[in-house]
C-alpha positions in Angstrom: 113.9 -52.8 234.3 116.7 -51.7 232.2 116.1 -51.5 228.4 117.8 -54.1 226.1 120.8 -52.6 224.5 120.1 -54.5 221.4 116.5 -53.4 220.9 117.4 -49.7 221.1 120.4 -49.9 218.8 119.5 -47.9 215.3 118.9 -49.6 212.0 121.9 -50.1 209.8 121.7 -47.7 206.5 121.1 -49.3 203.0 123.9 -49.6 200.7 124.0 -46.7 197.9 124.6 -49.2 195.0 120.9 -50.5 195.4 119.5 -47.2 194.9 121.4 -46.5 191.8 120.3 -49.6 190.2 116.7 -48.9 190.6 117.1 -45.3 189.1 119.0 -46.8 186.0 116.1 -49.3 185.6 113.4 -46.6 185.8 115.3 -44.5 183.3 115.7 -47.4 180.7 112.0 -48.1 181.0 111.0 -44.5 180.2 113.3 -44.5 177.4 111.8 -47.6 176.0 108.2 -46.3 176.5 109.0 -42.9 174.7 110.7 -44.7 171.8 107.6 -46.9 171.4 105.2 -43.8 171.4 107.6 -42.0 168.7 107.7 -45.1 166.5 104.0 -45.7 166.7 103.4 -42.0 165.7 105.7 -42.2 162.9 104.1 -45.3 161.5 100.4 -43.9 161.9 101.5 -40.7 160.1 103.1 -42.6 157.4 100.1 -44.8 157.0 97.8 -41.8 157.0 99.9 -40.0 154.4 99.8 -43.3 152.2 96.1 -43.4 152.4 95.7 -39.7 151.4 98.0 -40.3 148.5 95.8 -43.2 147.3 92.7 -41.2 147.8 94.2 -38.2 145.7 95.0 -40.7 143.0 91.5 -42.2 143.0 90.0 -38.7 142.9 91.9 -37.8 139.6 89.6 -40.3 138.0 85.8 -39.2 138.3 83.4 -41.9 139.4 80.1 -41.9 137.4 77.0 -44.1 137.5 75.4 -45.4 134.3 71.5 -44.4 133.7 69.3 -47.2 132.9 67.8 -46.4 129.5 64.0 -46.9 129.1 62.9 -47.7 125.5 59.4 -48.8 126.3 56.7 -46.7 124.8 55.3 -44.5 127.6 51.9 -43.0 127.6 51.6 -39.6 128.9 48.7 -37.2 129.6 48.2 -33.5 128.6 46.1 -31.4 131.2 44.1 -28.5 129.8 41.4 -26.2 131.1 38.0 -26.5 129.6 34.3 -25.4 129.7 31.2 -27.5 129.8 28.4 -26.5 127.5 25.1 -28.2 126.6 25.2 -30.4 123.6 22.2 -28.8 122.3 21.0 -25.2 123.6 18.2 -23.0 122.3 17.3 -19.5 123.4 13.6 -18.9 123.0 12.3 -15.5 122.0 8.9 -14.2 121.2 7.6 -14.0 117.8 4.6 -12.0 118.5 4.1 -8.8 120.7 1.8 -8.8 123.6 1.7 -9.5 127.4 2.7 -12.7 129.1 -0.4 -14.4 130.1 1.2 -17.3 132.0 4.2 -19.5 132.3 4.5 -23.3 133.3 8.0 -24.2 133.6 10.5 -22.7 135.8 14.4 -23.0 135.9 15.6 -26.6 136.5 12.5 -28.1 135.1 12.9 -31.0 132.7 10.6 -30.6 129.8 9.7 -32.5 126.6 9.5 -31.6 123.1 6.4 -29.6 122.3 5.6 -29.0 126.0 4.0 -25.6 126.9 6.3 -23.1 128.6 4.3 -20.0 128.3 1.6 -18.2 126.7 1.4 -14.7 125.2 -1.8 -12.6 125.1 -1.8 -10.7 121.7 -4.8 -8.5 121.1 -3.4 -6.6 118.4 -2.7 -9.8 116.5 -6.2 -11.1 117.1 -7.5 -7.9 115.5 -5.3 -8.2 112.6 -6.5 -11.8 112.1 -10.2 -10.7 112.0 -9.3 -8.1 109.6 -7.6 -10.6 107.4 -10.6 -12.9 107.4 -12.9 -10.1 106.5 -10.4 -9.1 103.6 -10.5 -12.7 102.4 -14.3 -12.8 102.4 -14.5 -9.6 100.4 -12.0 -10.8 97.9 -13.9 -13.9 97.3 -17.2 -12.0 96.9 -15.4 -9.8 94.3 -14.1 -12.9 92.5 -17.5 -14.4 92.5 -19.0 -11.3 90.9 -16.3 -11.1 88.5 -16.9 -14.8 87.5 -20.5 -14.3 87.0 -19.9 -11.3 84.9 -17.4 -13.2 82.8 -20.0 -16.2 82.1 -22.6 -13.6 81.1 -20.5 -12.0 78.7 -19.5 -15.3 77.2 -23.2 -16.1 76.4 -23.8 -12.8 74.9 -20.7 -12.6 72.8 -22.3 -15.1 70.4 -25.3 -12.7 69.6 -23.0 -9.9 69.5 -24.7 -8.0 72.3 -21.1 -7.9 74.0 -18.0 -7.2 72.0 -14.8 -9.3 72.2 -13.0 -6.6 73.8 -15.5 -6.2 76.6 -15.3 -10.0 77.1 -11.6 -9.8 77.3 -11.7 -6.9 80.0 -14.3 -9.1 81.9 -11.8 -12.1 81.8 -9.1 -9.8 83.0 -11.1 -8.5 85.9 -11.8 -12.1 87.0 -8.3 -13.1 87.0 -7.3 -10.0 88.9 -10.0 -10.9 91.8 -8.6 -14.4 91.8 -5.2 -12.9 92.6 -6.5 -10.7 95.2 -8.2 -13.6 96.9 -5.0 -15.6 97.0 -3.1 -12.5 98.5 -5.7 -12.1 101.2 -5.6 -15.7 102.0 -1.9 -15.8 102.2 -1.9 -12.8 104.7 -4.5 -14.6 106.7 -2.3 -17.7 106.8 0.7 -15.8 107.8 -1.2 -14.3 110.7 -2.5 -17.7 111.7 0.9 -19.1 111.7 2.1 -16.1 114.0 -1.0 -17.0 116.2 0.5 -20.2 117.0 3.7 -18.5 118.4 1.5 -17.2 121.2 2.2 -20.5 122.7 6.1 -20.9 123.6 6.7 -24.6 123.6 10.0 -26.7 124.2 11.9 -27.5 120.9 13.5 -30.7 122.3 13.6 -32.7 125.3 15.9 -30.8 127.7 16.2 -28.8 131.0 15.0 -25.1 131.5 18.4 -23.6 132.4 17.1 -19.9 132.4 13.9 -18.0 132.6 13.7 -14.1 132.3 10.2 -13.3 132.1 6.9 -13.2 134.3 3.2 -12.9 134.1 2.1 -9.6 132.8 5.5 -8.5 131.2 5.2 -6.5 128.1 6.8 -8.9 125.4 8.5 -7.4 122.3 8.7 -9.6 119.1 12.4 -10.4 118.0 15.6 -11.1 119.7 16.4 -7.6 121.0 16.4 -8.4 124.7 17.2 -11.4 126.7 15.5 -14.8 125.8 12.4 -15.6 127.6 13.6 -19.2 128.1 16.8 -21.2 127.7 16.4 -24.9 127.0 19.5 -27.1 127.2 19.9 -30.7 126.4 22.2 -31.9 129.3 22.2 -35.6 128.4 25.4 -35.1 126.6 27.7 -32.2 127.2 30.2 -30.5 124.9 33.7 -29.6 126.3 35.9 -27.2 124.4 39.7 -27.0 124.9 42.5 -25.2 123.2 45.3 -27.7 122.5 48.9 -26.4 121.9 50.0 -26.7 118.3 52.8 -29.3 118.9 50.3 -31.6 120.5 47.6 -31.5 117.8 49.1 -34.3 115.6 49.1 -36.7 118.7 45.3 -36.0 119.5 42.9 -37.8 117.0 39.3 -37.9 116.8 38.3 -40.7 119.1 41.0 -39.9 121.6 39.9 -40.8 125.2 40.1 -38.2 127.9 39.3 -37.6 131.6 37.2 -34.7 133.0 37.5 -33.4 136.6 35.4 -30.7 138.0 35.9 -28.8 141.4 32.5 -29.9 142.8 33.5 -33.3 142.8 37.1 -33.8 143.9 38.7 -37.1 143.4 36.1 -38.1 140.7 36.5 -38.0 137.0 34.2 -38.5 134.0 35.2 -40.1 130.7 35.0 -38.1 127.5 36.0 -38.6 123.8 37.4 -36.0 121.2 34.6 -35.6 118.5 36.0 -33.0 116.5 38.9 -30.6 115.8 39.0 -27.2 114.2 41.8 -28.2 112.2 43.2 -24.6 112.2 45.6 -22.7 114.5 44.6 -19.6 116.2 47.3 -17.0 115.4 46.9 -15.2 118.9 47.3 -18.2 121.1 49.1 -20.9 119.0 46.4 -23.3 119.8 43.7 -25.5 118.0 40.2 -25.7 119.4 39.0 -29.3 119.9 35.4 -30.6 120.9 35.1 -33.4 123.4 31.8 -35.0 124.4 31.0 -36.4 127.8 28.1 -38.5 128.9 25.7 -36.7 131.5 22.7 -39.0 131.5 22.7 -38.8 135.3 22.6 -35.1 135.2 25.6 -34.8 137.6 27.6 -32.3 135.5 26.4 -28.6 135.0 26.6 -26.7 131.9 29.0 -23.5 131.9 31.1 -25.1 134.6 34.9 -25.1 134.6 36.6 -28.5 134.0 40.1 -29.8 133.9 40.6 -32.0 130.9 43.3 -34.7 130.9 44.0 -36.0 127.3 45.8 -39.3 126.9 48.7 -38.9 124.5 49.7 -41.9 122.4 52.7 -44.0 123.5 55.9 -43.7 121.3 56.7 -47.0 119.4 60.3 -46.9 120.3 61.8 -44.0 122.4 64.8 -43.7 124.6 64.1 -42.0 127.9 66.9 -40.6 129.8 67.0 -38.8 133.3 67.0 -35.1 132.8 70.1 -34.8 134.9 71.9 -36.5 132.0 71.5 -33.5 129.8 74.5 -31.0 129.3 73.8 -27.5 128.2 76.7 -25.5 127.0 78.1 -23.4 124.2 78.1 -26.5 122.0 74.5 -27.0 122.5 72.5 -29.9 123.9 74.6 -32.9 124.5 74.7 -36.2 126.6 78.0 -37.8 128.2 78.3 -41.5 127.3 81.1 -44.1 128.3 82.9 -45.3 125.4 85.8 -48.0 125.0 88.4 -48.1 127.8 85.9 -46.1 129.9 86.5 -42.8 128.3 83.9 -40.1 127.9 82.2 -39.7 124.5 80.0 -36.4 124.2 77.1 -36.9 121.8 74.6 -34.1 120.6 71.0 -35.0 121.0 67.5 -33.6 120.3 64.6 -33.8 122.6 61.1 -35.1 121.4 59.2 -34.6 124.6 60.1 -33.2 128.0 58.4 -35.4 130.7 59.8 -33.6 133.9 62.3 -35.9 135.5 62.9 -37.7 132.3 63.3 -36.6 128.5 62.3 -38.5 125.5 65.2 -38.4 123.0 64.5 -38.0 119.4 68.0 -38.3 117.8 71.5 -38.9 118.9 71.4 -42.0 121.1 71.0 -45.8 120.5 70.1 -48.4 123.1 73.7 -49.4 123.3 74.9 -46.3 124.7 76.0 -46.1 128.3 74.7 -42.8 129.4 76.2 -41.0 132.5 73.4 -40.3 134.8 74.9 -37.2 136.4 77.9 -36.0 134.6 80.4 -34.0 136.8 81.1 -30.4 136.0 83.8 -29.8 133.5 83.6 -33.2 132.0 85.1 -33.3 128.6 85.8 -35.6 125.6 88.2 -38.3 126.3 88.2 -38.0 130.1 88.9 -41.2 132.0 86.1 -42.1 134.4 85.4 -45.0 136.7 82.0 -46.8 136.3 80.0 -48.0 139.3 76.7 -49.7 139.4 73.7 -47.9 140.8 73.8 -49.9 144.0 77.4 -49.0 144.8 76.9 -45.4 144.1 76.6 -44.6 147.7 79.7 -46.6 148.5 81.5 -44.7 145.9 80.5 -41.3 147.4 81.7 -42.3 150.6 84.9 -43.4 149.2 85.4 -40.1 147.7 85.7 -38.4 151.1 89.1 -37.6 152.1 90.5 -39.7 154.8 91.0 -37.9 158.1 94.6 -37.9 159.6 95.3 -39.2 163.0 97.9 -37.3 165.0 
């Protein structure tokens, strides 16, 4: 079958005018897109420059926050080291020499007043007492003989058998023997008093806190060596602390305190200031004060270290400002305040007490002053500032950051 001449005939070519129109349209679209991009870029850059200019103008005026002044009387404390001591303590020494016969109370033993602690065997003292008793007997016999001789002379002086001079001599001898009797008796009484010290007894109710003797030990009279026993009244304890001079006027007799010791962490014991030395130690610049703490339960130990927390009285009306508000420079100590028209006023101040994060102002401020909480570096008198509330401070800080340009 022969092919169809119409089907095999080639397609007719497109007219050139249609292709040129498409190219022109594409070019126009491309130019429009390019123009749009350029216009948007210029607009964005102009807006970023405007924002940067506004931010720069705002930064020319510092933003500050006003501190909230605290005018309430605030009670503070003073922590000082101290040492616990027995309210009453007695170191017992021997009054007689000899050997320890026995002891009946060891360390940690509670004792009552007059209770026997130890007994000393003193044979030398016993012999002295026997000798003194014999001396008293001899003196009394001599005194009795002198008395009889005197009475006999008185009966004979009337008849003239005894002269008046002899009678006066007999009277003097009798008086002399009476004196010897009193002397011998006094010596005997002294030795008998010493004999009582062979028994060492507790002088008051307390606790035996030390014993430095044992059975058979040679005891020497006097306080040359260590005490035989130490008795301490631990129902109440004394606490001595050295208070710095500037705090002494604030701590009166009767001031309450809290005592803390390392062996009882987290626990405190009430104490009261009982006495003050009313004198300043030249070396340390402190005054010694005495506190008393109740220890009826026997919880605290004598000689122990203690931390003493003294309650200082609250000020009647003092202004407390943050420590960050203080300015130290060549002009001295000052505080920046905001005056009329939001301009800075620098006021010199004096500090009454440094409380750490806050300071107590003695002079220079009033409750009406608007104190800048953290004044910027280089702030000067008359500078213009912008005041924000404490809640808006974070927002102000964020606003203080320079805007980012978008290219």
